[in-house]
Phi, psi and omega in degrees: 000137180285150176286148170282154182243128173250109185242143179231124176270118187287114179240039183243144173254096184243156171273163185305316178298328178288324176296314179301317180294320179298313180298317180296317179294313181297320180296332180289344180289343180054049184271006179277142179208175179282345184252349182229132174257122181265127181235142177233137180241082180279175171298152186303328182291346180256000181302322182300331183288344181264357183298327183269008180254169176272002180280144172279127178239138178226162183269151173271153176273159178226161179223140190279346181255153175292150180282000000 
C-alpha cells in the first residue's frame, strides 16, 4: 500500500534564526509515521536546512517575468 502524502508549500518570509526555530518546533511534533510521508517545499535558499531532518524537502519553481 502506498503512503499518504502530507505536503506543505512554504509561503513564509523568515530570517535564518526563525527558520531554525520553525524546523526545531515542527520536528518536535513527531508527525512521521510508516503510513504518511511529510513533505515541505520551502524557498530554495532554505533547502540546505532540511538535509539533517527526516522531512522530504523539495524546491518551488520560479519564473523570471511578472505575471
